[in-house]
C-alpha positions as CSV (number, residue, x, y, z in Angstrom):
1,X,0.0,0.1,0.1
2,X,1.4,3.4,-0.9
3,X,0.8,6.5,0.9
4,X,0.4,10.1,0.4
5,X,3.4,11.8,-1.3
6,X,5.1,8.2,-2.2
7,X,6.9,8.6,-6.0
8,X,5.5,5.5,-7.8
9,X,6.4,4.3,-11.5
10,X,3.2,3.4,-13.5
11,X,3.5,-0.1,-15.0
12,X,1.7,0.0,-18.0
13,X,1.6,2.6,-20.9
14,X,-1.4,4.9,-21.3
15,X,-1.2,6.2,-24.8
16,X,-4.4,8.0,-24.9
17,X,-3.1,10.1,-22.0
18,X,0.8,10.6,-23.2
19,X,1.9,8.1,-20.5
20,X,4.7,5.4,-21.4
21,X,5.2,2.3,-18.8
22,X,7.8,3.6,-16.6
23,X,6.3,7.0,-16.0
24,X,6.9,8.6,-12.6
25,X,4.3,9.7,-10.8
26,X,3.4,11.3,-7.2
27,X,0.6,9.9,-5.3
28,X,-1.6,12.9,-4.3
29,X,-4.9,10.6,-3.2
30,X,-6.1,7.6,-1.8
31,X,-9.3,6.1,-2.4
32,X,-10.9,3.5,-0.3
33,X,-14.1,2.8,-1.7
34,X,-15.7,1.3,-3.8
35,X,-12.1,-0.1,-3.8
36,X,-8.3,1.0,-3.4
37,X,-7.0,3.1,-6.1
38,X,-4.4,6.3,-6.3
39,X,-4.9,9.3,-7.6
40,X,-1.5,9.8,-9.3
41,X,0.2,13.0,-10.6
42,X,2.6,13.3,-13.5
43,X,4.7,16.2,-14.2
44,X,7.4,17.1,-16.3
45,X,10.7,18.6,-16.0
46,X,9.2,21.6,-15.2
47,X,7.2,20.8,-12.7
48,X,4.0,21.6,-14.7
49,X,1.5,18.7,-14.6
50,X,1.4,16.6,-17.7
51,X,-1.5,14.1,-16.4
52,X,-3.6,13.6,-13.0
53,X,-5.5,10.4,-12.8
54,X,-6.5,7.3,-11.0
55,X,-5.0,4.0,-10.8
56,X,-5.5,0.3,-9.4
57,X,-2.7,-0.8,-7.0
58,X,-1.9,-3.3,-9.4
59,X,-0.9,-0.6,-12.3
60,X,1.6,0.8,-9.6
61,X,5.2,-0.1,-8.3
62,X,7.4,1.8,-5.8
63,X,9.8,4.0,-7.7
């Protein structure tokens, strides 16, 4: 289980959102219902948000 502000790696690509497998993100929210999930923010080199969205635990791994 991840905690808020943990750095994670996204295990699967999401071309429709411009994310490659292995993209680094930060946990910004944890959802516990109806099932465990995480809101992840992925930023560019300048700190601007590239994507923010929800992921299932199996789609993430520790950075």
